[in-house]
MIDOSE-1310 file (N, C-alpha, C; in nm, 2 decimals, decimal comma, always signed):
residues 266
xxxx	+0,60/+0,15/+6,08/+0,80/+0,12/+5,98/+0,81/+0,10/+5,91; +0,85/+0,23/+5,77/+0,86/+0,26/+5,63/+1,00/+0,18/+5,61; +1,02/+0,11/+5,51/+1,19/+0,07/+5,51/+1,19/+0,16/+5,37; +1,31/+0,15/+5,41/+1,41/+0,25/+5,38/+1,44/+0,23/+5,21
xxxx	+1,42/+0,32/+5,11/+1,45/+0,30/+4,97/+1,63/+0,38/+4,96; +1,69/+0,25/+4,89/+1,80/+0,30/+4,84/+1,74/+0,40/+4,68; +1,84/+0,52/+4,67/+1,83/+0,61/+4,54/+1,93/+0,60/+4,51; +1,99/+0,52/+4,39/+2,07/+0,49/+4,25/+2,15/+0,69/+4,23
xxxx	+2,23/+0,69/+4,27/+2,31/+0,83/+4,20/+2,36/+0,85/+4,13; +2,39/+0,86/+3,98/+2,46/+0,88/+3,86/+2,56/+0,94/+3,86; +2,69/+0,92/+3,88/+2,80/+1,03/+3,88/+2,79/+1,12/+3,76; +2,85/+1,24/+3,70/+2,85/+1,31/+3,66/+2,89/+1,22/+3,49
xxxx	+2,98/+1,13/+3,53/+3,04/+1,09/+3,40/+2,92/+0,96/+3,31; +2,88/+0,89/+3,47/+2,77/+0,81/+3,42/+2,69/+0,84/+3,31; +2,58/+0,98/+3,36/+2,51/+1,10/+3,30/+2,58/+1,11/+3,13; +2,65/+1,19/+3,16/+2,72/+1,21/+3,02/+2,75/+1,05/+2,92
xxxx	+2,78/+0,95/+2,94/+2,77/+0,84/+2,90/+2,64/+0,80/+2,87; +2,57/+0,80/+2,93/+2,37/+0,80/+2,91/+2,34/+0,86/+2,83; +2,37/+1,00/+2,80/+2,37/+1,07/+2,74/+2,39/+1,12/+2,61; +2,49/+1,06/+2,53/+2,58/+1,05/+2,47/+2,52/+1,00/+2,34
xxxx	+2,40/+0,93/+2,35/+2,35/+0,82/+2,27/+2,19/+0,85/+2,22; +2,16/+0,84/+2,15/+2,00/+0,84/+2,11/+1,96/+0,73/+2,14; +1,81/+0,67/+2,16/+1,75/+0,56/+2,14/+1,77/+0,51/+2,02; +1,75/+0,58/+1,91/+1,82/+0,53/+1,78/+1,96/+0,45/+1,84
xxxx	+2,03/+0,52/+1,84/+2,17/+0,46/+1,83/+2,14/+0,37/+1,90; +2,11/+0,35/+2,03/+2,10/+0,20/+2,14/+2,03/+0,07/+2,06; +1,93/+0,11/+1,97/+1,83/+0,02/+1,93/+1,98/-0,06/+1,80; +1,98/+0,01/+1,73/+2,05/-0,02/+1,56/+2,15/-0,01/+1,54
xxxx	+2,19/-0,03/+1,47/+2,39/-0,05/+1,43/+2,37/+0,03/+1,36; +2,47/+0,09/+1,30/+2,45/+0,22/+1,23/+2,49/+0,22/+1,09; +2,52/+0,08/+1,08/+2,46/+0,02/+0,88/+2,32/+0,03/+0,86; +2,22/+0,03/+0,94/+2,07/+0,05/+0,90/+2,02/+0,13/+0,97
xxxx	+1,94/+0,25/+0,87/+1,85/+0,36/+0,84/+1,76/+0,30/+0,84; +1,66/+0,42/+0,93/+1,53/+0,39/+0,93/+1,43/+0,41/+0,81; +1,34/+0,41/+0,77/+1,22/+0,46/+0,67/+1,18/+0,57/+0,77; +1,17/+0,68/+0,67/+1,08/+0,81/+0,71/+0,94/+0,76/+0,79
xxxx	+0,93/+0,85/+0,87/+0,77/+0,85/+0,92/+0,74/+0,72/+1,00; +0,84/+0,70/+1,08/+0,83/+0,60/+1,15/+0,80/+0,61/+1,27; +0,64/+0,64/+1,32/+0,63/+0,74/+1,45/+0,54/+0,68/+1,59; +0,52/+0,53/+1,50/+0,45/+0,45/+1,65/+0,55/+0,36/+1,70
xxxx	+0,51/+0,34/+1,85/+0,60/+0,26/+1,92/+0,57/+0,12/+1,90; +0,48/+0,04/+1,83/+0,40/-0,06/+1,75/+0,57/-0,10/+1,67; +0,59/+0,00/+1,49/+0,71/+0,02/+1,44/+0,81/+0,01/+1,48; +0,89/+0,09/+1,59/+1,00/+0,07/+1,67/+1,03/-0,07/+1,65
xxxx	+0,94/-0,12/+1,75/+0,96/-0,29/+1,81/+0,99/-0,35/+1,70; +0,91/-0,33/+1,55/+0,91/-0,46/+1,46/+1,06/-0,44/+1,37; +1,08/-0,28/+1,36/+1,16/-0,28/+1,33/+1,34/-0,31/+1,38; +1,30/-0,28/+1,51/+1,42/-0,35/+1,63/+1,42/-0,53/+1,62
xxxx	+1,30/-0,58/+1,54/+1,32/-0,74/+1,60/+1,34/-0,79/+1,48; +1,34/-0,69/+1,35/+1,38/-0,72/+1,19/+1,55/-0,71/+1,19; +1,55/-0,61/+1,29/+1,75/-0,61/+1,30/+1,78/-0,72/+1,36; +1,70/-0,81/+1,44/+1,76/-0,87/+1,53/+1,74/-1,01/+1,45
xxxx	+1,65/-0,99/+1,42/+1,62/-1,14/+1,32/+1,64/-1,15/+1,21; +1,71/-1,05/+1,10/+1,72/-1,08/+0,99/+1,87/-1,03/+0,96; +1,93/-1,11/+0,87/+2,04/-1,09/+0,78/+2,02/-0,94/+0,68; +2,12/-0,87/+0,70/+2,13/-0,80/+0,60/+2,07/-0,78/+0,45
xxxx	+2,10/-0,90/+0,40/+2,03/-0,95/+0,28/+1,92/-0,99/+0,27; +1,83/-0,97/+0,37/+1,70/-1,03/+0,40/+1,63/-0,89/+0,42; +1,70/-0,81/+0,52/+1,64/-0,67/+0,52/+1,66/-0,60/+0,37; +1,73/-0,59/+0,27/+1,79/-0,54/+0,19/+1,65/-0,56/+0,08
xxxx	+1,60/-0,72/+0,07/+1,51/-0,78/+0,03/+1,36/-0,77/+0,08; +1,32/-0,79/+0,14/+1,21/-0,81/+0,19/+1,17/-0,76/+0,35; +1,29/-0,66/+0,41/+1,28/-0,57/+0,55/+1,11/-0,48/+0,54; +1,07/-0,44/+0,62/+0,99/-0,35/+0,62/+0,98/-0,22/+0,74
xxxx	+1,04/-0,18/+0,74/+1,10/-0,04/+0,84/+1,27/+0,04/+0,81; +1,32/-0,05/+0,71/+1,46/-0,02/+0,67/+1,44/+0,05/+0,56; +1,56/+0,16/+0,54/+1,55/+0,26/+0,38/+1,66/+0,22/+0,31; +1,77/+0,20/+0,45/+1,90/+0,18/+0,39/+1,97/+0,06/+0,50
xxxx	+2,07/-0,03/+0,40/+2,16/-0,16/+0,46/+2,31/-0,08/+0,42; +2,41/-0,05/+0,47/+2,51/+0,01/+0,48/+2,54/+0,08/+0,36; +2,41/+0,15/+0,33/+2,47/+0,27/+0,21/+2,38/+0,22/+0,11; +2,29/+0,11/+0,12/+2,22/+0,05/-0,01/+2,10/+0,06/+0,02
xxxx	+1,97/+0,11/-0,07/+1,83/+0,15/-0,03/+1,74/+0,00/-0,05; +1,67/-0,03/+0,02/+1,58/-0,19/+0,03/+1,50/-0,17/-0,04; +1,43/-0,23/-0,12/+1,32/-0,28/-0,23/+1,19/-0,22/-0,16; +1,21/-0,20/+0,00/+1,06/-0,19/+0,02/+1,08/+0,01/-0,01
xxxx	+1,25/+0,05/+0,06/+1,22/+0,17/+0,02/+1,19/+0,21/-0,12; +1,25/+0,16/-0,20/+1,19/+0,20/-0,36/+1,07/+0,18/-0,41; +1,00/+0,07/-0,38/+0,87/+0,07/-0,41/+0,81/+0,17/-0,35; +0,87/+0,25/-0,25/+0,81/+0,34/-0,18/+0,79/+0,47/-0,21
xxxx	+0,94/+0,52/-0,27/+0,99/+0,62/-0,30/+0,90/+0,72/-0,38; +0,93/+0,84/-0,35/+0,83/+0,88/-0,50/+0,68/+0,92/-0,43; +0,59/+0,97/-0,54/+0,43/+1,02/-0,51/+0,34/+0,89/-0,49; +0,32/+0,85/-0,41/+0,20/+0,79/-0,44/+0,14/+0,79/-0,48
xxxx	+0,08/+0,84/-0,45/-0,12/+0,87/-0,53/-0,11/+1,00/-0,55; -0,16/+1,07/-0,72/-0,17/+1,19/-0,76/-0,31/+1,22/-0,71; -0,34/+1,35/-0,64/-0,50/+1,38/-0,58/-0,52/+1,48/-0,66; -0,65/+1,50/-0,66/-0,77/+1,64/-0,71/-0,67/+1,73/-0,65
xxxx	-0,63/+1,85/-0,72/-0,63/+1,98/-0,66/-0,67/+2,02/-0,59; -0,82/+2,00/-0,58/-0,92/+2,06/-0,50/-0,88/+2,00/-0,34; -0,82/+1,88/-0,31/-0,83/+1,74/-0,25/-0,79/+1,89/-0,11; -0,89/+1,81/+0,02/-0,82/+1,88/+0,12/-0,69/+1,84/+0,19
xxxx	-0,66/+1,95/+0,24/-0,52/+1,94/+0,30/-0,50/+1,79/+0,42; -0,66/+1,81/+0,45/-0,65/+1,67/+0,57/-0,61/+1,53/+0,48; -0,65/+1,55/+0,36/-0,64/+1,43/+0,28/-0,53/+1,40/+0,20; -0,49/+1,52/+0,18/-0,30/+1,53/+0,13/-0,20/+1,45/+0,23
xxxx	-0,23/+1,51/+0,39/-0,12/+1,44/+0,47/-0,19/+1,36/+0,49; -0,26/+1,26/+0,45/-0,30/+1,11/+0,54/-0,23/+1,06/+0,40; -0,19/+1,07/+0,26/-0,13/+1,02/+0,17/+0,00/+1,02/+0,23; +0,04/+1,14/+0,23/+0,19/+1,22/+0,22/+0,23/+1,14/+0,38
xxxx	+0,20/+1,09/+0,47/+0,20/+0,99/+0,56/+0,25/+0,90/+0,67; +0,13/+0,84/+0,56/+0,16/+0,65/+0,50/+0,21/+0,63/+0,39; +0,29/+0,71/+0,34/+0,32/+0,63/+0,19/+0,46/+0,52/+0,24; +0,50/+0,50/+0,33/+0,54/+0,36/+0,35/+0,47/+0,29/+0,43
xxxx	+0,34/+0,30/+0,48/+0,29/+0,21/+0,54/+0,17/+0,13/+0,46; +0,10/+0,21/+0,36/+0,01/+0,17/+0,22/-0,03/+0,21/+0,16; +0,09/+0,31/+0,10/+0,11/+0,38/-0,03/+0,19/+0,33/-0,14; +0,18/+0,16/-0,13/+0,29/+0,12/-0,22/+0,20/-0,02/-0,29
xxxx	+0,27/-0,04/-0,40/+0,19/-0,14/-0,51/+0,08/-0,12/-0,51; -0,02/-0,25/-0,49/-0,15/-0,22/-0,56/-0,23/-0,23/-0,37; -0,16/-0,19/-0,30/-0,27/-0,20/-0,16/-0,34/-0,06/-0,13; -0,33/+0,03/-0,22/-0,38/+0,18/-0,16/-0,53/+0,15/-0,25
xxxx	-0,54/+0,06/-0,34/-0,63/+0,07/-0,42/-0,80/+0,02/-0,38; -0,87/+0,10/-0,36/-1,02/+0,09/-0,32/-1,03/+0,12/-0,14; -1,05/+0,19/-0,10/-1,03/+0,16/+0,04/-1,11/+0,08/+0,13; -1,09/+0,00/+0,19/-1,15/-0,09/+0,32/-1,14/-0,06/+0,44
xxxx	-1,23/-0,04/+0,53/-1,26/-0,04/+0,68/-1,18/-0,12/+0,73; -1,08/-0,08/+0,81/-1,05/-0,20/+0,91/-0,92/-0,30/+0,85; -0,88/-0,24/+0,74/-0,78/-0,32/+0,67/-0,64/-0,29/+0,75; -0,57/-0,36/+0,77/-0,42/-0,36/+0,82/-0,32/-0,26/+0,75
xxxx	-0,21/-0,22/+0,84/-0,07/-0,18/+0,73/-0,01/-0,26/+0,67; +0,02/-0,23/+0,50/+0,07/-0,38/+0,46/+0,20/-0,35/+0,57; +0,27/-0,29/+0,59/+0,44/-0,23/+0,63/+0,39/-0,33/+0,74; +0,31/-0,34/+0,79/+0,28/-0,40/+0,94/+0,31/-0,56/+0,96
xxxx	+0,22/-0,59/+0,79/+0,20/-0,71/+0,77/+0,32/-0,79/+0,72; +0,41/-0,70/+0,68/+0,54/-0,74/+0,65/+0,62/-0,72/+0,78; +0,64/-0,63/+0,85/+0,72/-0,72/+0,96/+0,70/-0,82/+1,03; +0,53/-0,80/+1,05/+0,51/-0,96/+1,13/+0,52/-1,11/+1,08
xxxx	+0,56/-1,11/+0,88/+0,58/-1,22/+0,85/+0,72/-1,20/+0,91; +0,79/-1,13/+0,89/+0,93/-1,16/+0,91/+1,01/-1,15/+1,04; +0,90/-1,12/+1,19/+0,96/-1,18/+1,24/+0,88/-1,30/+1,35; +0,74/-1,36/+1,23/+0,72/-1,45/+1,25/+0,82/-1,58/+1,24
xxxx	+0,92/-1,55/+1,07/+1,00/-1,59/+1,04/+0,97/-1,67/+0,94; +0,85/-1,64/+0,90/+0,81/-1,70/+0,70/+0,90/-1,69/+0,60; +0,95/-1,72/+0,52/+1,05/-1,69/+0,41/+0,99/-1,75/+0,31; +1,06/-1,63/+0,20/+1,01/-1,72/+0,05/+0,99/-1,84/+0,05
xxxx	+0,91/-1,85/-0,04/+0,85/-2,05/-0,04/+0,80/-2,06/+0,07; +0,74/-2,11/+0,19/+0,67/-2,10/+0,31/+0,51/-2,07/+0,23; +0,44/-2,06/+0,33/+0,32/-2,06/+0,26/+0,20/-1,98/+0,42; +0,16/-1,87/+0,37/+0,05/-1,85/+0,50/-0,08/-1,83/+0,45
xxxx	-0,15/-1,87/+0,54/-0,31/-1,86/+0,53/-0,35/-1,78/+0,62; -0,47/-1,66/+0,50/-0,54/-1,63/+0,59/-0,68/-1,63/+0,60; -0,76/-1,69/+0,72/-0,92/-1,71/+0,67/-0,99/-1,60/+0,66; -0,98/-1,49/+0,68/-1,07/-1,39/+0,71/-0,96/-1,26/+0,59
xxxx	-0,95/-1,26/+0,52/-0,85/-1,18/+0,42/-0,92/-1,04/+0,37; -1,07/-1,01/+0,38/-1,08/-0,89/+0,38/-1,03/-0,83/+0,24; -0,98/-0,67/+0,23/-0,91/-0,63/+0,10/-0,77/-0,72/+0,04; -0,73/-0,81/+0,11/-0,63/-0,94/+0,06/-0,47/-0,86/+0,12
xxxx	-0,51/-0,80/+0,22/-0,35/-0,70/+0,25/-0,23/-0,84/+0,26; -0,27/-0,92/+0,37/-0,19/-1,04/+0,39/-0,12/-1,10/+0,26; -0,21/-1,20/+0,14/-0,20/-1,25/+0,04/-0,11/-1,17/-0,05; -0,12/-1,03/-0,06/-0,07/-0,96/-0,13/+0,09/-0,95/-0,11
xxxx	+0,08/-0,90/+0,05/+0,22/-0,87/+0,07/+0,29/-0,98/+0,08; +0,27/-1,08/+0,09/+0,33/-1,24/+0,08/+0,38/-1,24/-0,07; +0,26/-1,20/-0,13/+0,29/-1,21/-0,30/+0,42/-1,11/-0,32; +0,46/-1,00/-0,29/+0,52/-0,92/-0,28/+0,68/-0,97/-0,21
xxxx	+0,66/-1,05/-0,16/+0,79/-1,12/-0,07/+0,83/-1,25/-0,14; +0,77/-1,30/-0,23/+0,81/-1,43/-0,26/+0,78/-1,54/-0,17; +0,67/-1,52/-0,11/+0,58/-1,59/+0,02/+0,43/-1,66/-0,12; +0,42/-1,77/-0,06/+0,28/-1,85/-0,15/+0,20/-1,80/-0,02
xxxx	+0,05/-1,81/-0,08/-0,02/-1,79/+0,02/-0,15/-1,78/-0,02; -0,25/-1,86/+0,07/-0,38/-1,86/+0,05/-0,46/-1,76/+0,15; -0,56/-1,69/+0,04/-0,66/-1,64/+0,12/-0,78/-1,68/+0,12; -0,91/-1,63/+0,20/-1,03/-1,74/+0,22/-1,10/-1,60/+0,29
xxxx	-1,26/-1,56/+0,23/-1,35/-1,46/+0,21/-1,49/-1,47/+0,23; -1,58/-1,50/+0,28/-1,73/-1,52/+0,28/-1,79/-1,39/+0,17; -1,68/-1,29/+0,20/-1,76/-1,15/+0,10/-1,71/-1,22/-0,06; -1,80/-1,24/-0,15/-1,76/-1,21/-0,31/-1,68/-1,09/-0,31
xxxx	-1,69/-1,00/-0,27/-1,62/-0,85/-0,33/-1,50/-0,89/-0,27; -1,46/-0,92/-0,22/-1,33/-0,91/-0,13/-1,28/-1,00/-0,19; -1,30/-1,13/-0,23/-1,22/-1,22/-0,34/-1,18/-1,14/-0,47; -1,29/-1,12/-0,49/-1,28/-1,00/-0,61/-1,16/-0,87/-0,62
xxxx	-1,15/-0,85/-0,52/-1,11/-0,73/-0,49/-0,94/-0,80/-0,44; -0,96/-0,91/-0,39/-0,79/-0,94/-0,35/-0,74/-1,01/-0,44; -0,82/-1,04/-0,55/-0,79/-1,10/-0,70/-0,77/-1,06/-0,78; -0,81/-0,90/-0,77/-0,76/-0,79/-0,84/-0,59/-0,72/-0,85
xxxx	-0,64/-0,71/-0,69/-0,49/-0,63/-0,62/-0,36/-0,73/-0,69; -0,35/-0,83/-0,64/-0,23/-0,92/-0,72/-0,21/-0,95/-0,82; -0,35/-1,01/-0,89/-0,31/-0,98/-1,03/-0,27/-0,85/-1,09; -0,31/-0,75/-1,03/-0,23/-0,60/-1,08/-0,10/-0,60/-1,07
xxxx	-0,04/-0,66/-1,02/+0,08/-0,63/-1,00/+0,17/-0,71/-1,17; +0,13/-0,76/-1,21/+0,17/-0,80/-1,30/+0,12/-0,82/-1,44; +0,00/-0,71/-1,48/-0,10/-0,67/-1,61/-0,01/-0,68/-1,72; -0,03/-0,65/-1,81/+0,05/-0,60/-1,93/+0,00/-0,47/-1,89
xxxx	+0,16/-0,31/-1,86/+0,15/-0,18/-1,88/+0,07/-0,15/-2,03; +0,14/-0,21/-2,11/+0,05/-0,12/-2,24/-0,09/-0,19/-2,24; -0,15/-0,23/-2,18/-0,33/-0,26/-2,22/-0,35/-0,14/-2,08; -0,27/-0,12/-1,94/-0,32/-0,02/-1,93/-0,31/+0,15/-1,98
xxxx	-0,21/+0,17/-2,04/-0,21/+0,27/-2,13/-0,30/+0,28/-2,21; -0,34/+0,19/-2,32/-0,42/+0,20/-2,35/-0,57/+0,25/-2,33; -0,59/+0,19/-2,20/-0,70/+0,21/-2,11/-0,68/+0,39/-2,11; -0,60/+0,43/-2,02/-0,61/+0,54/-2,04/-0,59/+0,67/-2,08
xxxx	-0,52/+0,59/-2,19/-0,51/+0,72/-2,32/-0,70/+0,72/-2,38; -0,76/+0,63/-2,36/-0,89/+0,64/-2,42/-1,00/+0,59/-2,36; -0,98/+0,69/-2,18/-1,04/+0,69/-2,07/-1,18/+0,68/-2,10; -1,23/+0,80/-2,18/-1,37/+0,84/-2,19/-1,42/+0,67/-2,25
xxxx	-1,41/+0,61/-2,33/-1,44/+0,52/-2,39/-1,46/+0,37/-2,25; -1,32/+0,38/-2,20/-1,27/+0,27/-2,11/-1,40/+0,26/-1,96; -1,41/+0,45/-1,96/-1,53/+0,47/-1,88/-1,64/+0,44/-1,86; -1,72/+0,45/-2,02/-1,81/+0,40/-2,04/-1,85/+0,26/-2,04
xxxx	-1,76/+0,19/-2,08/-1,77/+0,01/-2,08/-1,78/-0,03/-1,95; -1,68/+0,03/-1,81/-1,69/-0,01/-1,68/-1,79/+0,02/-1,62; -1,88/+0,11/-1,68/-1,98/+0,20/-1,57/-2,09/+0,06/-1,63; -2,14/+0,03/-1,76/-2,20/-0,07/-1,81/-2,21/-0,17/-1,78
xxxx	-2,07/-0,25/-1,73/-2,02/-0,38/-1,73/-2,08/-0,35/-1,53; -2,02/-0,24/-1,49/-2,05/-0,24/-1,34/-2,22/-0,25/-1,29; -2,29/-0,22/-1,42/-2,46/-0,19/-1,41/-2,51/-0,05/-1,38; -2,40/+0,05/-1,34/-2,36/+0,17/-1,28/-2,50/+0,24/-1,35
xxxx	-2,49/+0,21/-1,50/-2,58/+0,31/-1,57/-2,54/+0,45/-1,65; -2,64/+0,46/-1,75/-2,62/+0,65/-1,78/-2,64/+0,74/-1,66; -2,71/+0,71/-1,57/-2,78/+0,78/-1,45/-2,64/+0,84/-1,39; -2,50/+0,80/-1,35/-2,46/+0,79/-1,28/-2,36/+0,88/-1,43
xxxx	-2,29/+0,86/-1,51/-2,27/+0,91/-1,58/-2,35/+1,03/-1,63; -2,36/+1,16/-1,60/-2,41/+1,24/-1,62/-2,30/+1,35/-1,63; -2,37/+1,44/-1,75/-2,25/+1,55/-1,75/-2,12/+1,56/-1,73; -2,16/+1,57/-1,58/-2,07/+1,64/-1,47/-1,96/+1,51/-1,44
xxxx	-2,02/+1,39/-1,45/-1,92/+1,30/-1,48/-1,81/+1,27/-1,52; -1,93/+1,27/-1,70/-1,80/+1,27/-1,84/-1,70/+1,37/-1,81; -1,79/+1,45/-1,76/-1,65/+1,57/-1,89/-1,52/+1,54/-1,74; -1,54/+1,46/-1,65/-1,39/+1,42/-1,61/-1,30/+1,38/-1,70
xxxx	-1,39/+1,27/-1,75/-1,30/+1,16/-1,79/-1,28/+1,16/-1,93; -1,37/+1,27/-1,98/-1,39/+1,30/-2,19/-1,23/+1,34/-2,20; -1,19/+1,29/-2,30/-1,09/+1,29/-2,42/-1,11/+1,42/-2,50; -0,94/+1,53/-2,47/-0,99/+1,68/-2,56/-0,95/+1,60/-2,73
xxxx	-0,90/+1,48/-2,77/-0,91/+1,42/-2,86/-1,02/+1,30/-2,92; -1,08/+1,28/-3,02/-1,13/+1,13/-3,05/-1,04/+1,02/-3,04; -1,13/+0,94/-3,02/-1,05/+0,81/-3,00/-0,99/+0,75/-3,14; -0,88/+0,69/-3,12/-0,77/+0,64/-3,24/-0,79/+0,49/-3,29
xxxx	-0,88/+0,44/-3,22/-0,93/+0,27/-3,24/-1,05/+0,28/-3,26; -1,13/+0,16/-3,35/-1,28/+0,13/-3,35/-1,30/+0,05/-3,21; -1,43/+0,11/-3,22/-1,43/+0,04/-3,04/-1,45/-0,14/-3,05; -1,45/-0,19/-3,14/-1,40/-0,34/-3,16/-1,30/-0,37/-3,11
xxxx	-1,21/-0,26/-3,16/-1,08/-0,29/-3,12/-1,03/-0,24/-3,00; -1,05/-0,13/-2,95/-1,08/-0,07/-2,82/-1,04/-0,16/-2,70; -1,18/-0,25/-2,73/-1,21/-0,33/-2,62/-1,14/-0,50/-2,59; -1,06/-0,50/-2,68/-0,98/-0,55/-2,67/-0,87/-0,65/-2,57
xxxx	-0,86/-0,54/-2,50/-0,77/-0,52/-2,33/-0,88/-0,60/-2,27; -0,99/-0,57/-2,29/-1,09/-0,66/-2,19/-1,11/-0,81/-2,19; -1,00/-0,84/-2,31/-1,03/-1,00/-2,31/-0,97/-1,06/-2,23; -0,82/-0,93/-2,19/-0,75/-1,07/-2,08/-0,84/-0,99/-1,90
xxxx	-0,92/-1,11/-1,83/-0,95/-1,07/-1,74/-0,90/-1,03/-1,60; -0,77/-1,03/-1,57/-0,68/-0,97/-1,50/-0,70/-0,86/-1,53; -0,64/-0,76/-1,68/-0,64/-0,64/-1,74/-0,79/-0,57/-1,68; -0,91/-0,66/-1,72/-1,05/-0,60/-1,69/-1,02/-0,60/-1,51
xxxx	-1,06/-0,67/-1,46/-1,06/-0,66/-1,31/-0,97/-0,56/-1,22; -0,87/-0,53/-1,27/-0,83/-0,46/-1,22/-0,87/-0,33/-1,27; -0,90/-0,30/-1,38/-0,96/-0,15/-1,45/-1,05/-0,12/-1,33; -1,12/-0,27/-1,33/-1,26/-0,27/-1,26/-1,23/-0,19/-1,15
xxxx	-1,23/-0,24/-1,05/-1,13/-0,22/-0,94/-1,10/-0,07/-0,87; -1,06/-0,06/-1,00/-0,96/+0,09/-0,99/-1,07/+0,22/-1,04; -1,21/+0,16/-1,13/-1,32/+0,25/-1,19/-1,37/+0,23/-1,05; -1,45/+0,14/-0,96/-1,53/+0,18/-0,84/-1,40/+0,24/-0,74
xxxx	-1,33/+0,22/-0,75/-1,27/+0,29/-0,60/-1,26/+0,49/-0,68; -1,24/+0,53/-0,80/-1,25/+0,64/-0,88/-1,42/+0,66/-0,85; -1,51/+0,62/-0,85/-1,67/+0,66/-0,82/-1,72/+0,66/-0,69; -1,70/+0,60/-0,60/-1,68/+0,57/-0,46/-1,61/+0,72/-0,42
xxxx	-1,52/+0,76/-0,47/-1,45/+0,88/-0,42/-1,53/+1,00/-0,46; -1,56/+1,01/-0,58/-1,61/+1,11/-0,66/-1,78/+1,13/-0,60; -1,88/+1,00/-0,57/-1,97/+1,05/-0,48/-1,94/+1,05/-0,34; -1,87/+1,04/-0,30/-1,82/+1,06/-0,13/-1,77/+1,27/-0,14
xxxx	-1,73/+1,27/-0,22/-1,73/+1,37/-0,24/-1,80/+1,48/-0,32; -1,91/+1,43/-0,40/-2,01/+1,48/-0,43/-2,13/+1,50/-0,25; -2,11/+1,42/-0,18/-2,19/+1,41/-0,11/-2,13/+1,57/+0,01; -2,05/+1,53/+0,01/-1,95/+1,66/+0,09/-1,96/+1,75/+0,06
xx	-1,96/+1,86/-0,06/-1,96/+1,94/-0,10/-2,12/+1,99/-0,07; -2,24/+1,96/-0,03/-2,35/+1,98/-0,01/-2,33/+2,03/+0,20
């Protein structure tokens, strides 16, 4: 004998009431506006927890998933808006789409510098830090920091961090990314203005050798006008170790991308 199941039937008025609000309206108050490109369930969950656990001021300062609070732009949105990365014109539509769709997840601050397989989305780390109740002035420990996503995001949020990794390169990468947040822009501009000399210097420092800097590669970085400084003056910016580390990581990123693109062209 089967037990009879009762079916709950909604009246037309109840159905209309149920359909009168979207899921967004049911989860979030009107004063909160989500960032674009929010398309994963876990992101919606973290956004909901942030809305419940953080004050409006905390969301404005360190929220991960909101663009506006009462019409005021959040710090995260301001960091992420605009063009996150300038890609070469010949870049594939798939590559361009990846960076456009991940602008608010990975394409801000120095997070996007140098690819690293298996890294966390910085936006997710920010959301988790908020949900865990970690506040500015607290300290987080990442015993396997990899590319440094957790300590870098903590730094952006005003949170102290300790990062550990057995890989010397990971330690270098994390250090370069974090210190890259405060490197003097004047030094970076000098390096970019004379990128031919900068490229050659970094290639030598990285022990890449002239075999890598072939005619085809050099042409990508060659300046149309001769350098305006003597060699001794040109390399003064590298006396600042933070600047040197940041530029070296950027160089290795560009080198890796060039080599991957070259392999795909065959």
